[in-house]
Each structure stands twice: as structure tokens, then as C-alpha cells.
Backbone of each chain as ProteinMPNN parsed JSONL, in Angstrom:
{"seq_chain_A": "SAVISQKPSRDICQRGTSLTIQCQVDSQVTMMFWYRQQPGQSLTLIATANQGSEATYESGFVIDKFPISRPNLTFSTLTVSNMSPEDSSIYLCSVEGGHSYEQYFGPGTRLTVT", "coords_chain_A": {"N_chain_A": [[83.274, 36.627, 15.003], [85.076, 34.012, 13.971], [84.686, 29.956, 14.243], [87.051, 27.717, 14.58], [87.996, 24.077, 13.84], [90.149, 21.646, 14.229], [91.668, 18.768, 13.024], [93.88, 15.787, 13.009], [93.941, 16.517, 16.805], [95.996, 15.563, 18.152], [98.695, 13.633, 17.254], [101.082, 10.841, 17.139], [103.686, 9.955, 15.157], [105.511, 7.714, 12.778], [108.763, 7.825, 11.573], [109.056, 8.609, 8.176], [106.63, 8.176, 7.423], [103.533, 9.952, 6.663], [101.064, 12.575, 7.081], [97.57, 13.818, 7.547], [96.375, 17.04, 8.131], [93.157, 18.491, 9.135], [91.148, 21.141, 8.357], [88.662, 23.244, 9.609], [86.131, 25.449, 9.051], [83.709, 27.412, 10.472], [82.215, 29.524, 8.894], [82.268, 30.836, 5.632], [85.354, 31.874, 4.22], [88.229, 33.641, 2.926], [91.063, 33.737, 3.139], [93.126, 31.496, 4.16], [95.217, 30.305, 6.458], [98.284, 28.589, 6.923], [100.371, 27.378, 10.121], [103.283, 26.868, 11.672], [104.449, 26.034, 14.575], [107.295, 25.383, 16.412], [108.672, 23.789, 19.097], [108.958, 26.338, 21.694], [109.53, 28.529, 20.01], [108.035, 31.241, 18.256], [105.372, 31.813, 15.713], [105.482, 30.179, 12.737], [104.728, 30.79, 9.346], [103.604, 28.779, 7.128], [101.975, 28.811, 4.655], [99.883, 30.418, 2.389], [96.815, 29.759, 1.976], [94.071, 30.023, -0.493], [90.79, 29.685, -1.794], [90.468, 28.011, -4.809], [92.617, 28.678, -5.966], [96.264, 28.001, -6.344], [98.188, 27.028, -3.509], [100.208, 29.46, -1.585], [103.525, 29.479, -0.8], [105.759, 29.88, 1.641], [109.658, 31.165, 2.2], [111.406, 28.587, 2.166], [109.94, 26.094, 2.797], [108.229, 24.024, 0.945], [105.963, 22.263, -1.506], [106.003, 20.056, -2.136], [106.784, 18.827, 0.229], [104.948, 19.894, 2.016], [102.012, 19.266, 0.827], [98.576, 21.196, 0.195], [95.584, 21.333, 0.134], [92.663, 23.104, -0.932], [89.157, 22.775, -1.135], [87.095, 24.111, -1.059], [85.537, 27.036, 0.694], [85.33, 26.857, 2.964], [87.167, 24.767, 4.333], [90.249, 23.301, 4.427], [93.229, 21.471, 4.002], [96.397, 20.534, 5.337], [99.103, 18.485, 4.537], [101.684, 16.645, 5.95], [104.469, 15.294, 4.6], [106.631, 12.768, 4.345], [107.497, 12.367, 6.743], [109.93, 13.611, 9.368], [111.82, 13.306, 12.677], [112.402, 16.291, 12.676], [110.164, 17.452, 12.1], [108.405, 17.659, 14.251], [106.138, 19.174, 16.159], [103.478, 21.877, 16.231], [100.921, 22.453, 14.765], [99.252, 24.838, 13.086], [95.808, 26.168, 11.594], [94.491, 29.017, 10.301], [92.257, 31.917, 10.078], [91.592, 34.559, 8.268], [90.028, 37.7, 9.672], [88.074, 38.879, 8.071], [86.792, 41.946, 7.604], [87.858, 43.36, 9.564], [90.491, 42.512, 9.965], [91.222, 41.165, 11.812], [92.613, 37.749, 13.297], [91.748, 34.575, 13.496], [92.528, 31.54, 15.246], [92.837, 27.954, 14.99], [92.489, 24.913, 17.091], [94.67, 23.703, 17.177], [97.367, 21.1, 16.091], [99.373, 18.843, 17.721], [101.704, 17.568, 16.541], [104.134, 14.542, 16.912], [107.224, 13.041, 15.854], [108.307, 10.009, 16.05]], "CA_chain_A": [[84.511, 35.468, 15.109], [84.857, 32.546, 13.57], [85.019, 29.123, 15.034], [87.918, 26.767, 13.623], [88.241, 23.167, 14.579], [90.902, 20.936, 13.724], [91.349, 17.28, 13.428], [93.436, 15.57, 14.642], [94.29, 17.582, 17.866], [97.278, 15.174, 18.525], [99.479, 12.355, 16.859], [102.477, 10.454, 17.053], [103.722, 9.301, 13.892], [106.843, 7.362, 12.595], [109.53, 8.963, 10.703], [108.738, 8.127, 6.67], [105.137, 8.54, 7.082], [102.614, 11.138, 6.113], [100.081, 12.807, 8.175], [97.02, 15.037, 6.684], [95.286, 17.731, 9.068], [92.189, 19.033, 8.641], [90.63, 22.541, 9.483], [87.211, 23.361, 9.355], [85.574, 26.779, 9.975], [82.133, 27.579, 10.31], [81.856, 30.273, 7.911], [83.04, 31.308, 4.595], [86.592, 32.704, 4.485], [88.683, 33.722, 1.398], [91.969, 33.242, 3.098], [93.286, 30.47, 5.35], [96.768, 30.203, 6.72], [99.023, 27.617, 7.788], [101.759, 28.044, 10.753], [103.879, 26.025, 12.339], [105.118, 26.428, 15.703], [108.11, 24.392, 17.166], [109.221, 24.355, 20.889], [109.9, 27.298, 22.404], [109.167, 28.994, 18.973], [107.106, 31.629, 17.624], [104.677, 31.1, 14.52], [106.194, 30.441, 11.369], [104.06, 31.079, 8.327], [104.13, 27.82, 6.069], [101.635, 28.94, 3.497], [98.515, 30.859, 2.528], [95.59, 28.758, 1.049], [93.237, 31.029, -1.016], [90.165, 28.971, -2.763], [90.183, 28.247, -6.234], [94.357, 28.791, -6.459], [97.42, 27.149, -5.726], [98.781, 27.812, -1.855], [101.543, 30.266, -1.781], [104.441, 28.882, -0.072], [107.079, 31.018, 2.394], [110.52, 30.609, 2.218], [111.871, 27.281, 3.337], [108.709, 25.394, 2.829], [107.58, 23.662, -0.23], [104.547, 21.968, -1.81], [105.934, 18.44, -2.431], [106.677, 18.35, 1.705], [103.814, 20.296, 2.796], [100.703, 19.546, 0.018], [97.595, 21.87, 0.924], [94.248, 21.592, -0.384], [91.618, 24.123, -0.46], [88.388, 22.32, -1.893], [85.816, 25.436, -0.892], [85.706, 28.417, 1.405], [85.077, 26.744, 4.687], [87.851, 23.583, 4.362], [91.462, 23.38, 3.9], [94.309, 20.318, 4.736], [97.918, 20.392, 5.196], [99.677, 17.333, 5.031], [103.07, 16.666, 6.347], [104.846, 14.248, 4.02], [107.882, 11.821, 4.626], [108.319, 12.955, 8.336], [111.256, 13.133, 10.479], [111.48, 14.5, 13.996], [112.338, 17.471, 12.887], [108.63, 18.252, 11.956], [107.327, 17.664, 15.35], [105.504, 20.398, 16.009], [102.103, 22.426, 16.714], [100.511, 23.035, 13.57], [98.187, 25.83, 13.496], [95.64, 26.691, 11.035], [93.92, 30.373, 10.729], [91.499, 32.8, 9.145], [91.548, 36.412, 8.586], [88.642, 37.863, 10.079], [87.186, 39.739, 7.164], [87.224, 43.931, 7.257], [88.392, 43.578, 10.711], [91.858, 42.162, 9.69], [91.516, 39.957, 13.003], [92.771, 36.604, 12.613], [91.378, 33.424, 14.435], [93.224, 30.29, 15.293], [92.313, 26.726, 15.338], [93.182, 24.656, 18.261], [96.34, 23.366, 16.84], [97.614, 19.883, 16.097], [100.448, 18.634, 18.257], [102.629, 16.269, 15.969], [105.22, 13.972, 17.569], [107.434, 11.972, 15.03], [109.475, 9.489, 16.23]], "C_chain_A": [[83.948, 34.262, 14.343], [85.457, 31.443, 14.344], [85.712, 27.975, 13.934], [87.786, 25.506, 14.457], [89.252, 22.3, 13.461], [90.951, 19.454, 14.042], [92.902, 16.508, 12.566], [94.229, 16.508, 15.546], [95.55, 17.058, 18.403], [97.594, 13.984, 17.637], [100.545, 12.02, 17.104], [102.575, 9.517, 15.899], [105.127, 8.815, 13.708], [107.389, 8.146, 11.546], [108.975, 8.163, 9.064], [107.16, 8.384, 6.303], [104.525, 9.726, 6.796], [101.48, 11.407, 7.001], [98.877, 14.185, 7.51], [96.065, 15.658, 7.895], [94.498, 18.53, 8.244], [91.8, 20.382, 9.21], [89.595, 22.789, 8.785], [86.682, 24.803, 9.826], [84.067, 27.125, 9.427], [81.119, 28.863, 9.651], [82.793, 30.441, 6.558], [84.153, 32.184, 4.821], [87.268, 32.906, 3.153], [90.027, 33.247, 2.034], [92.306, 32.642, 4.243], [94.865, 30.33, 5.221], [97.455, 28.853, 7.528], [100.287, 27.675, 8.601], [102.15, 26.775, 11.491], [104.86, 26.123, 13.684], [105.887, 25.316, 16.594], [108.28, 24.861, 18.341], [109.898, 25.473, 21.183], [109.815, 28.41, 21.101], [108.258, 29.923, 18.838], [106.226, 31.094, 16.542], [105.309, 31.491, 13.625], [105.294, 30.111, 10.443], [104.285, 29.916, 7.549], [103.549, 28.105, 4.745], [100.443, 29.525, 3.414], [97.881, 29.953, 1.512], [94.229, 29.794, 0.652], [92.459, 29.657, -1.817], [90.258, 28.914, -4.026], [91.832, 28.519, -6.883], [95.104, 28.167, -5.86], [98.125, 27.742, -4.345], [99.873, 28.368, -2.28], [102.263, 29.957, -0.589], [105.148, 29.955, 0.455], [107.937, 30.465, 2.042], [110.936, 29.57, 2.618], [110.883, 25.938, 3.28], [108.322, 25.356, 1.406], [106.599, 22.512, -0.721], [104.815, 20.153, -1.613], [106.032, 17.899, -0.515], [105.534, 18.585, 2.377], [102.487, 20.427, 1.87], [99.552, 20.365, 0.804], [96.8, 21.672, -0.141], [93.245, 22.324, -0.01], [90.33, 24.008, -1.138], [87.0, 23.66, -2.037], [86.324, 26.163, 0.225], [85.65, 27.87, 2.934], [86.475, 25.695, 5.327], [89.171, 23.683, 4.143], [92.159, 21.854, 4.468], [95.322, 20.674, 4.167], [98.426, 18.913, 5.524], [101.585, 17.45, 4.815], [103.754, 15.531, 5.65], [106.315, 13.76, 4.335], [108.358, 12.632, 5.763], [109.426, 12.388, 8.863], [111.097, 14.165, 11.586], [111.413, 15.901, 13.791], [110.93, 18.379, 12.715], [107.787, 18.045, 12.988], [107.24, 18.995, 15.691], [103.798, 20.517, 16.423], [101.839, 23.118, 15.438], [99.1, 23.656, 13.716], [97.129, 26.279, 12.19], [94.913, 28.137, 11.429], [93.236, 31.057, 9.582], [91.693, 34.114, 9.313], [90.235, 36.796, 8.853], [87.841, 38.896, 9.466], [87.526, 41.265, 7.411], [88.136, 44.109, 8.408], [89.992, 43.577, 10.911], [92.576, 41.708, 11.129], [91.841, 38.398, 12.402], [92.702, 35.592, 13.846], [91.959, 32.333, 14.069], [92.289, 29.068, 15.757], [92.899, 26.136, 16.668], [94.344, 24.202, 18.092], [96.123, 21.91, 16.915], [99.021, 19.746, 16.451], [100.903, 17.254, 17.711], [103.924, 16.052, 16.782], [105.842, 12.801, 16.569], [108.719, 11.401, 15.476], [110.187, 8.311, 15.16]], "O_chain_A": [[82.828, 33.774, 14.188], [86.469, 31.628, 15.02], [85.222, 27.508, 12.905], [87.505, 25.633, 15.649], [89.152, 22.298, 12.234], [90.438, 18.944, 15.039], [92.942, 16.77, 11.364], [95.109, 17.222, 15.067], [96.259, 17.821, 19.06], [96.619, 13.322, 17.281], [101.29, 12.962, 17.377], [101.829, 8.566, 15.665], [105.997, 9.374, 14.375], [106.787, 8.919, 10.801], [108.492, 7.033, 9.133], [106.657, 8.695, 5.223], [105.316, 10.663, 6.685], [100.972, 10.485, 7.638], [99.284, 15.272, 7.102], [95.214, 15.001, 8.495], [94.763, 19.081, 7.175], [92.079, 20.713, 10.363], [89.502, 22.628, 7.568], [86.873, 25.18, 10.982], [83.544, 27.085, 8.313], [79.92, 29.108, 9.784], [83.989, 30.148, 6.58], [84.013, 33.177, 5.536], [86.793, 32.26, 2.219], [90.359, 32.183, 1.511], [91.904, 33.091, 5.316], [95.548, 30.266, 4.199], [97.059, 28.33, 8.57], [101.313, 27.982, 7.994], [101.398, 25.856, 11.817], [106.069, 26.303, 13.54], [105.302, 24.521, 17.331], [108.12, 26.03, 18.694], [111.104, 25.663, 21.021], [110.229, 29.479, 21.549], [107.248, 29.517, 19.412], [106.281, 29.874, 16.388], [105.727, 32.632, 13.433], [104.886, 28.961, 10.604], [105.443, 29.948, 7.131], [104.195, 27.834, 3.733], [99.707, 29.257, 4.363], [98.371, 29.532, 0.464], [93.498, 30.241, 1.536], [93.12, 28.762, -2.344], [90.098, 30.02, -4.541], [92.105, 28.538, -8.083], [94.768, 27.681, -4.78], [98.54, 28.9, -4.285], [100.517, 27.918, -3.228], [101.766, 30.116, 0.526], [105.197, 30.992, -0.208], [107.75, 29.36, 1.533], [110.837, 29.536, 3.845], [111.234, 24.861, 3.763], [108.114, 26.364, 0.731], [106.617, 21.629, 0.136], [104.072, 19.301, -1.125], [105.498, 16.885, -0.067], [105.055, 17.792, 3.189], [101.827, 21.46, 1.978], [99.544, 20.242, 2.029], [97.224, 21.811, -1.289], [92.86, 22.287, 1.159], [90.07, 24.993, -1.829], [86.243, 23.908, -2.976], [87.446, 25.94, 0.679], [85.944, 28.557, 3.912], [86.81, 25.766, 6.509], [89.268, 24.547, 3.271], [91.558, 21.202, 5.322], [95.458, 21.04, 2.999], [98.189, 18.308, 6.569], [102.354, 17.996, 4.023], [103.556, 14.51, 6.309], [107.133, 14.645, 4.587], [109.335, 13.38, 5.778], [109.83, 11.225, 8.885], [110.577, 15.281, 11.597], [110.675, 16.663, 14.416], [110.692, 19.538, 13.056], [106.572, 18.179, 12.847], [108.132, 19.83, 15.54], [103.065, 19.6, 16.796], [102.401, 24.154, 15.08], [98.111, 23.176, 14.268], [97.827, 27.002, 11.48], [94.743, 28.444, 12.609], [93.512, 30.872, 8.397], [91.928, 34.693, 10.374], [89.312, 36.227, 8.27], [87.088, 39.654, 10.078], [88.707, 41.611, 7.364], [89.089, 44.884, 8.331], [90.641, 44.295, 11.671], [93.743, 41.776, 11.514], [91.43, 37.96, 11.328], [93.352, 35.685, 14.887], [92.034, 31.987, 12.89], [91.354, 29.09, 16.558], [93.721, 26.796, 17.304], [95.136, 24.34, 19.024], [95.174, 21.383, 17.495], [99.885, 20.313, 15.782], [100.631, 16.15, 18.183], [104.64, 16.947, 17.232], [105.206, 11.76, 16.404], [109.835, 11.917, 15.404], [111.307, 7.859, 15.397]]}, "seq_chain_B": "EDKVVQSPLSLVVHEGDTVTLNCSYEVTNFRSLLWYKQEKKAPTFLFMLTSSGIEKKSGRLSSILDKKELFSILNITATQTGDSAVYLCAVWTGNQFYFGTGTSLTVIP", "coords_chain_B": {"N_chain_B": [[113.18, 43.917, 4.693], [110.763, 42.437, 6.312], [109.54, 42.858, 9.699], [109.016, 41.96, 12.732], [109.515, 42.627, 16.391], [109.829, 41.758, 19.57], [109.951, 42.517, 23.06], [110.642, 42.281, 26.813], [112.257, 39.051, 26.037], [111.62, 37.295, 27.981], [109.924, 37.513, 31.194], [109.607, 37.673, 34.499], [107.649, 38.341, 36.874], [106.023, 38.999, 40.298], [102.578, 38.281, 41.465], [100.377, 41.099, 41.33], [102.033, 42.932, 40.293], [102.81, 45.344, 37.921], [103.02, 44.93, 34.386], [104.502, 45.945, 31.459], [104.952, 45.537, 28.087], [106.694, 45.148, 25.06], [106.558, 45.84, 21.412], [107.898, 46.212, 18.555], [107.673, 47.251, 15.071], [108.741, 46.484, 11.478], [107.355, 46.961, 8.762], [106.238, 47.069, 5.041], [103.603, 47.663, 4.31], [101.621, 48.687, 6.226], [98.839, 47.771, 8.303], [97.277, 46.733, 10.45], [97.75, 46.2, 13.877], [98.196, 43.141, 16.238], [97.439, 41.762, 19.044], [97.961, 38.959, 21.168], [97.243, 36.043, 23.322], [99.05, 33.492, 24.54], [98.642, 30.289, 25.859], [98.218, 27.538, 25.821], [97.838, 25.839, 23.116], [96.682, 27.109, 20.965], [96.972, 30.518, 19.943], [95.03, 33.126, 21.529], [92.904, 35.843, 20.794], [93.264, 38.964, 21.621], [93.534, 42.428, 21.401], [93.203, 44.507, 18.53], [94.902, 46.9, 16.748], [94.713, 49.735, 15.06], [94.925, 52.645, 14.501], [96.934, 55.165, 15.772], [97.678, 56.38, 18.963], [95.305, 55.815, 20.134], [94.143, 54.047, 23.088], [93.358, 51.018, 23.569], [91.353, 48.838, 25.82], [90.831, 46.47, 28.315], [89.439, 45.172, 30.702], [92.098, 44.204, 33.089], [94.244, 44.478, 31.269], [95.464, 46.581, 28.48], [96.273, 48.456, 25.704], [98.399, 50.131, 23.453], [99.105, 51.968, 20.062], [101.885, 53.333, 18.371], [102.299, 54.808, 15.228], [103.919, 56.523, 14.463], [106.356, 56.223, 15.384], [106.577, 53.341, 15.221], [105.921, 51.423, 17.04], [104.274, 49.206, 19.89], [102.683, 48.82, 22.698], [101.526, 46.582, 25.352], [99.866, 46.675, 28.307], [99.915, 45.445, 31.455], [98.045, 45.33, 34.635], [98.215, 44.97, 37.983], [98.864, 42.127, 38.011], [98.086, 38.539, 37.468], [98.09, 34.95, 38.675], [97.092, 33.533, 36.469], [97.923, 35.092, 34.439], [99.937, 34.204, 33.087], [101.571, 33.376, 30.525], [102.672, 33.252, 26.968], [102.832, 36.035, 25.212], [101.822, 37.474, 22.081], [102.549, 39.248, 19.489], [101.559, 40.615, 16.785], [101.676, 41.793, 12.899], [99.588, 42.924, 10.522], [99.426, 42.965, 6.923], [98.016, 43.098, 4.928], [98.359, 41.209, 3.309], [99.703, 39.088, 4.806], [100.22, 38.234, 7.818], [102.629, 39.096, 10.327], [104.368, 37.652, 12.963], [106.019, 38.293, 15.981], [108.329, 36.879, 17.988], [107.438, 36.838, 20.76], [106.705, 37.442, 24.044], [107.222, 35.546, 26.878], [105.505, 35.194, 29.838], [105.787, 34.798, 33.18], [104.101, 34.816, 36.162], [104.549, 35.154, 39.557], [103.251, 33.696, 42.646]], "CA_chain_B": [[112.619, 42.471, 4.994], [109.351, 43.018, 7.029], [109.996, 41.66, 10.421], [108.293, 42.44, 14.162], [110.476, 42.376, 17.173], [109.346, 42.068, 20.925], [110.851, 42.604, 24.2], [111.498, 41.556, 26.514], [111.876, 37.724, 25.638], [110.889, 36.717, 29.368], [109.68, 38.455, 32.341], [109.274, 37.022, 35.727], [107.099, 39.148, 38.259], [105.029, 38.7, 41.429], [101.483, 38.955, 41.444], [100.107, 42.135, 41.759], [102.96, 43.73, 39.729], [102.417, 45.693, 36.86], [103.965, 44.633, 33.576], [104.628, 46.731, 29.988], [105.443, 44.272, 26.619], [107.022, 46.062, 23.681], [106.376, 45.212, 20.3], [108.321, 47.06, 17.455], [107.825, 46.847, 13.818], [109.045, 47.146, 10.394], [106.793, 46.413, 7.528], [106.377, 47.809, 3.913], [102.301, 48.023, 3.973], [100.902, 48.315, 7.744], [97.315, 47.717, 8.224], [96.721, 46.715, 11.734], [98.643, 45.382, 14.826], [97.071, 42.334, 17.112], [98.189, 41.234, 20.319], [97.362, 37.388, 21.542], [97.992, 35.402, 24.394], [99.28, 31.832, 24.176], [98.511, 29.552, 26.884], [98.902, 25.917, 25.498], [97.992, 25.678, 21.909], [96.499, 27.863, 20.03], [96.628, 32.015, 20.133], [93.893, 33.601, 21.537], [93.004, 37.074, 20.371], [93.32, 40.385, 22.685], [93.405, 43.502, 20.667], [93.759, 45.012, 17.2], [94.839, 48.293, 17.049], [94.828, 50.235, 13.78], [95.015, 54.018, 14.67], [97.938, 55.791, 16.843], [97.167, 57.073, 20.086], [93.961, 55.138, 20.999], [94.141, 52.934, 23.8], [92.581, 49.743, 23.853], [91.4, 48.441, 27.038], [89.983, 45.191, 28.55], [90.1, 44.289, 32.224], [93.208, 45.057, 33.678], [95.124, 44.781, 29.964], [95.487, 48.048, 27.871], [97.513, 48.786, 24.879], [97.959, 51.344, 22.526], [99.951, 51.711, 19.053], [102.6, 54.574, 17.978], [102.491, 54.469, 14.03], [105.039, 57.045, 13.745], [107.515, 55.348, 16.198], [106.481, 51.887, 14.845], [105.776, 50.347, 18.094], [103.275, 49.217, 20.496], [103.008, 48.536, 24.035], [100.859, 45.808, 26.005], [100.068, 46.846, 29.942], [98.781, 44.235, 32.558], [98.223, 45.792, 35.767], [97.673, 43.687, 39.128], [99.104, 40.626, 37.508], [97.817, 36.978, 38.709], [99.041, 33.986, 37.911], [96.239, 33.387, 35.084], [98.295, 36.052, 33.117], [101.225, 33.723, 32.828], [101.367, 32.919, 29.253], [103.424, 33.747, 25.94], [102.181, 37.315, 24.659], [102.35, 37.218, 20.89], [102.394, 40.624, 18.659], [101.275, 40.196, 15.089], [101.299, 43.049, 11.944], [98.74, 42.422, 9.228], [99.831, 44.005, 5.892], [96.945, 42.889, 3.809], [98.677, 39.752, 2.665], [100.154, 38.251, 5.645], [100.679, 38.187, 9.415], [103.958, 39.058, 10.844], [104.606, 37.318, 14.472], [107.331, 38.691, 16.696], [108.815, 35.837, 18.586], [106.709, 36.485, 21.786], [107.375, 37.598, 25.682], [107.051, 34.881, 28.029], [105.239, 35.995, 31.334], [105.43, 34.247, 34.364], [103.415, 35.569, 37.229], [104.391, 34.118, 40.795], [102.232, 33.995, 43.553]], "C_chain_B": [[111.651, 42.992, 6.35], [109.652, 42.148, 8.319], [109.341, 42.687, 11.817], [109.14, 41.78, 15.282], [110.109, 42.732, 18.325], [110.447, 41.82, 21.698], [110.18, 42.84, 25.38], [111.193, 39.88, 26.01], [111.297, 37.049, 26.836], [110.781, 37.208, 30.429], [109.098, 37.504, 33.335], [108.517, 38.145, 36.605], [106.126, 38.559, 39.156], [103.568, 39.392, 41.257], [101.314, 40.343, 42.162], [100.92, 43.416, 41.063], [102.469, 44.277, 38.559], [103.454, 45.924, 35.355], [103.828, 45.734, 32.123], [105.403, 45.508, 28.844], [105.671, 45.254, 25.608], [106.893, 45.357, 22.586], [106.573, 46.317, 19.118], [108.188, 46.069, 16.006], [108.437, 47.469, 12.619], [108.478, 46.575, 9.304], [106.609, 47.41, 6.635], [104.964, 47.975, 3.641], [101.708, 47.644, 5.397], [99.615, 48.542, 7.704], [96.982, 47.756, 9.707], [97.984, 46.016, 12.845], [97.905, 44.441, 15.697], [98.041, 41.735, 18.196], [97.526, 39.513, 20.523], [98.013, 37.003, 22.579], [97.821, 33.936, 24.163], [99.32, 30.933, 25.508], [99.221, 27.923, 26.782], [98.832, 26.05, 23.769], [98.022, 26.983, 20.734], [96.393, 29.577, 20.526], [95.058, 32.493, 20.64], [93.975, 35.363, 21.445], [92.955, 38.066, 21.475], [92.966, 41.484, 22.232], [94.051, 43.576, 19.287], [93.837, 46.434, 17.234], [95.295, 48.626, 15.581], [95.314, 52.024, 13.855], [96.189, 54.419, 16.162], [97.12, 56.427, 18.108], [95.978, 56.775, 20.962], [94.027, 54.201, 21.679], [92.913, 52.207, 23.824], [92.416, 49.028, 25.065], [90.391, 47.501, 27.31], [90.512, 44.616, 29.628], [91.066, 45.405, 32.659], [94.164, 44.786, 32.288], [94.284, 45.995, 29.057], [96.598, 47.659, 27.065], [97.186, 49.81, 23.811], [99.178, 51.289, 21.066], [100.387, 53.276, 18.827], [102.727, 54.356, 16.279], [103.81, 55.353, 13.822], [106.493, 56.675, 14.391], [107.551, 53.657, 15.826], [106.4, 51.096, 16.044], [104.324, 50.168, 19.155], [103.472, 48.43, 22.04], [101.501, 47.707, 24.527], [100.716, 46.062, 27.389], [99.275, 45.628, 30.377], [99.304, 45.0, 33.814], [97.592, 44.961, 36.653], [97.551, 42.36, 38.167], [98.566, 39.833, 38.461], [98.191, 36.187, 37.901], [98.347, 33.173, 36.779], [96.909, 34.099, 34.076], [99.522, 35.316, 33.009], [100.945, 33.108, 31.572], [102.683, 33.548, 28.318], [102.283, 34.786, 25.158], [102.786, 37.392, 22.94], [102.074, 38.596, 20.102], [102.394, 40.37, 17.236], [101.097, 41.506, 14.284], [100.879, 42.302, 10.96], [98.967, 43.241, 8.044], [98.989, 44.151, 4.741], [97.143, 41.713, 3.037], [99.081, 38.468, 3.396], [100.327, 38.825, 6.743], [102.125, 37.98, 9.632], [103.831, 38.872, 12.168], [106.187, 37.571, 14.703], [107.352, 37.071, 17.279], [108.253, 35.37, 20.176], [107.482, 36.986, 23.1], [106.701, 36.623, 26.368], [106.809, 35.172, 29.198], [105.097, 35.294, 32.338], [104.892, 35.484, 35.587], [103.638, 34.501, 38.49], [103.766, 34.769, 41.727], [102.781, 34.787, 45.032]], "O_chain_B": [[111.969, 43.848, 7.176], [109.959, 40.961, 8.207], [109.259, 43.915, 11.796], [109.464, 40.595, 15.206], [109.958, 43.944, 18.484], [111.493, 41.236, 21.415], [109.162, 43.528, 25.303], [110.069, 39.521, 25.661], [110.439, 36.192, 26.623], [111.905, 37.479, 30.851], [108.238, 36.671, 33.049], [109.344, 38.955, 37.024], [105.424, 37.63, 38.755], [103.344, 40.577, 41.009], [101.864, 40.698, 43.205], [100.595, 44.595, 41.203], [101.556, 43.616, 38.064], [104.341, 46.767, 35.219], [102.724, 46.264, 31.994], [106.371, 44.795, 29.111], [104.842, 46.128, 25.356], [107.108, 44.149, 22.692], [105.702, 47.115, 18.772], [108.417, 44.876, 15.807], [108.671, 48.676, 12.566], [109.085, 45.625, 8.809], [106.722, 48.573, 7.024], [104.837, 48.53, 2.549], [101.37, 46.495, 5.685], [99.198, 49.514, 7.073], [96.44, 48.758, 10.173], [98.977, 45.411, 12.439], [96.804, 44.894, 16.012], [99.2, 41.344, 18.055], [96.571, 39.128, 19.848], [99.135, 37.413, 22.875], [96.836, 33.325, 23.748], [100.346, 31.078, 26.173], [100.18, 27.371, 27.321], [99.871, 26.382, 23.198], [98.875, 27.524, 20.031], [95.697, 29.82, 21.511], [94.052, 32.136, 20.028], [94.894, 36.032, 21.917], [92.358, 37.59, 22.441], [91.84, 41.778, 22.634], [95.061, 42.979, 18.914], [92.931, 47.125, 17.703], [96.11, 47.926, 14.979], [96.158, 52.417, 13.05], [96.113, 53.942, 17.295], [95.985, 56.894, 18.018], [95.688, 57.235, 22.066], [93.988, 53.154, 21.033], [91.769, 52.614, 24.03], [93.458, 48.504, 25.458], [89.282, 47.537, 26.776], [91.503, 43.894, 29.746], [91.052, 46.636, 32.67], [95.288, 45.106, 32.674], [93.084, 46.251, 28.955], [97.537, 46.917, 27.353], [96.09, 50.206, 23.413], [100.108, 50.49, 21.173], [99.638, 54.238, 18.996], [103.516, 53.431, 16.085], [104.699, 54.939, 13.078], [107.569, 56.882, 13.83], [108.469, 52.906, 16.155], [106.895, 49.972, 15.973], [103.427, 51.01, 19.113], [104.338, 47.599, 22.317], [100.433, 48.159, 24.115], [101.689, 45.559, 27.951], [98.334, 45.037, 29.847], [100.477, 45.269, 34.072], [96.608, 44.289, 36.345], [96.555, 41.777, 37.736], [98.464, 40.013, 39.674], [98.557, 36.38, 36.742], [98.938, 32.253, 36.214], [96.627, 33.871, 32.9], [100.419, 36.119, 32.751], [100.038, 32.276, 31.546], [103.568, 34.218, 28.851], [101.207, 34.448, 24.664], [103.983, 37.367, 22.654], [100.917, 38.943, 20.336], [103.37, 39.886, 16.664], [100.424, 42.38, 14.831], [101.44, 41.305, 10.505], [98.636, 44.414, 8.213], [99.088, 44.975, 3.832], [96.317, 41.249, 2.25], [98.966, 37.302, 3.021], [100.614, 40.021, 6.721], [102.759, 36.993, 9.259], [103.235, 39.758, 12.78], [107.172, 37.26, 14.033], [106.488, 36.238, 17.005], [108.398, 34.283, 20.735], [108.709, 36.934, 23.186], [105.491, 36.807, 26.501], [107.791, 35.473, 29.876], [103.9, 35.05, 32.494], [105.254, 36.65, 35.748], [103.146, 33.374, 38.541], [103.636, 35.99, 41.817], [101.97, 35.098, 45.904]]}, "name": "protein", "num_of_chains": 2, "seq": "SAVISQKPSRDICQRGTSLTIQCQVDSQVTMMFWYRQQPGQSLTLIATANQGSEATYESGFVIDKFPISRPNLTFSTLTVSNMSPEDSSIYLCSVEGGHSYEQYFGPGTRLTVTEDKVVQSPLSLVVHEGDTVTLNCSYEVTNFRSLLWYKQEKKAPTFLFMLTSSGIEKKSGRLSSILDKKELFSILNITATQTGDSAVYLCAVWTGNQFYFGTGTSLTVIP"}
């Protein structure tokens, strides 16, 4: 299994500012995923980030709002830009578990926008 | 459109009861189905199922997949208050995981 860490674990931000969330994995992985989970909702995929290529965004999410970096096989960042209260959510990164197709999640970042 | 549907949305039971959670799916390229337990922030992995009819078991939890009827069930026997959580079902298509909305289970002492 993969061990994933995220920073920060939580933050309270003001409207209009940006926050960058970091995701670190203890092993090299090809695919990393960024999810959002709004209160009382299930996980919604924001984008898939493969090393060496542009992130692939899901419908309703755009690069200008959620730029993603994937500089190597163990690290990725998600930036939430020009934040509004509607961006208050838990943001999770995850990785595919290789041949087993399992998925492992980071501990999440709880973001509150005031 | 690929989708995963879970039922019931919520469930309240007493300690010692047995519960069955349902997950049905419609995807174009099924690879595996996974169950997660989510208590606070990040979901924790429970089971991965790829073949029909083979039960996966871990303690009081068990799960089985029916690829013909496109569904899976998660059983929890002799429930405990520590089983209170949201249980998520996800399907892996080789490119993406599709998550259901989850079943919120509350176990009352």
C-alpha cells in the first residue's frame, strides 16, 4: 500500500485568495487524483494528474480555477484560486494502487473560506 | 453515462444488528469494485472485488460482487458503534474511479 501525506491538514482562508495543497506519496505512482468532498456529499473527481503531461479535468472544473502541478512521480499540488465560500470543502488526493486497482487516499485538507 | 448508485442513503440500527448495503453500477469498462469506510476525512479501503460470486471477508464485514446483475453488497454482522460511518462504493474503469453517494450508517448502543 501507499502512504500519502497532505499539507496543510486544514486552513481558513479569505475570499479572493488562493491556497496550494501539497500531496506527497512514499512511492512512485503514475496516476494521482484530486477529489473534492463538500459537506454531506460523496467524492467528486476534480482532475487526474499524470507525471509529464497536463492534468485532465472533469466537467465543471477548469485549470484556471484549480491549477495542478505534477513535477515527479511522488508529488503533486492542487491550487484553489480566487476562493469563494462555495469552495469550502475537503480536498483529497489519491493514488491508484498499481496492479491491484486499489486506491489510497491522503488524509485530506479541510478548507474553509470566509 | 457511467454511474454508481448506493442504497439506502442512510441507515440507523442497534448494536448487534446485521446490515446489508447495496451498490449498483453502470460503467462502460468495468475493472473492479471497491468498498471504503469514511469516518472523518479520508476514506479507508475495505475490499476490492473483481470476480463474481467470490466473497471477500474481513472479520464481521463481507462483500460479494455480481457482474451479471451489476451490483455488490456489503454485509456487516453484529454491528458495533464503531461501525458508524459513511460506506462508499467505487468502480474502477482503468481510467477513473466512479464513486457512489455513500450510505451513512449509524449504530445505536
